[in-house]
C-alpha positions in Angstrom: 2.6 51.8 110.2 1.4 53.7 113.3 5.0 54.3 114.5 6.0 55.8 111.2 3.1 58.3 111.4 4.0 59.2 114.9 7.6 59.8 113.9 6.6 61.8 110.9 4.3 64.0 113.1 7.1 64.3 115.7 9.5 65.4 112.9 7.0 68.0 111.7 6.5 69.3 115.2 10.3 69.7 115.7 10.5 71.7 112.5 7.6 73.9 113.6 9.2 74.3 117.0 12.6 75.4 115.6 11.0 77.7 113.0 8.8 79.3 115.7 11.8 79.6 118.1 14.0 81.1 115.4 11.3 83.6 114.4 10.7 84.6 118.1 14.4 85.1 118.7 14.7 87.2 115.5 11.7 89.3 116.5 13.2 89.9 120.0 16.5 90.9 118.5 14.8 93.3 116.2 12.8 94.8 119.1 16.0 95.3 121.1 17.7 96.9 118.1 14.8 99.3 117.4 14.5 100.2 121.1 18.2 101.0 121.3 18.0 102.9 118.1 15.2 105.1 119.3 17.1 105.8 122.6 20.1 106.9 120.6 18.0 109.1 118.4 16.4 110.8 121.4 19.9 111.5 122.8 21.1 112.9 119.4 18.0 115.1 119.1 18.7 116.6 122.6 22.3 117.4 121.6 21.1 119.0 118.4 18.5 121.1 120.3 21.2 122.2 122.7 23.4 123.3 119.8 20.5 125.2 118.2 19.9 127.1 121.4 23.6 127.9 121.7 23.8 129.1 118.1 20.6 131.1 118.4 22.1 132.9 121.4 25.3 133.6 119.5 23.3 135.0 116.6 21.4 137.3 118.9 24.6 138.6 120.4 26.1 139.2 117.0 23.0 141.1 115.9 23.2 143.2 119.0 26.8 144.0 118.2 26.0 144.8 114.6 23.2 147.2 115.5 25.5 148.9 118.2 28.3 149.3 115.7 26.0 150.5 113.0 24.5 153.2 115.2 28.1 154.3 116.1 28.9 155.3 112.5 28.4 159.1 112.0 29.5 161.4 109.3 32.4 162.6 111.4 33.6 159.0 111.8 33.2 158.3 108.1 35.2 161.4 107.2 37.9 160.4 109.6 38.1 157.0 107.9 38.6 158.6 104.5 35.1 158.4 103.1 33.9 161.5 101.1 30.4 162.8 100.6 28.8 162.3 97.3 26.9 164.8 95.3 23.1 164.2 95.4 21.9 162.0 92.6 19.1 163.3 90.4 16.6 160.7 89.0 14.6 161.1 85.9 11.2 159.4 86.0 9.6 158.2 82.8 5.9 159.1 82.4 4.2 155.7 82.7 0.7 156.8 81.5 -0.3 155.2 78.3 -2.2 157.0 75.6 -3.8 155.6 72.5 -3.3 157.5 69.3 -6.4 157.8 67.1 
């Protein structure tokens, strides 16, 4: 009877050992996976930040070119390009004051 109880306890201890070992290995694997994932995300973020800086610089250059070209347009240049001057436009404003008829 005593040997059967010892074998039974020994069998339960083996199951507990293998369950604990499997859980430990799975947790270590998950730790390594998440650590590698965070390293990859940091590298990707750095690349994205570099691209943002490059694109911001390009936008600033294009804005400078736009302002330079916009300031270069005069009435002489516009006439040379074929644009014609328009007659001044007259606007009619509606009286916005309200009155109550009694």
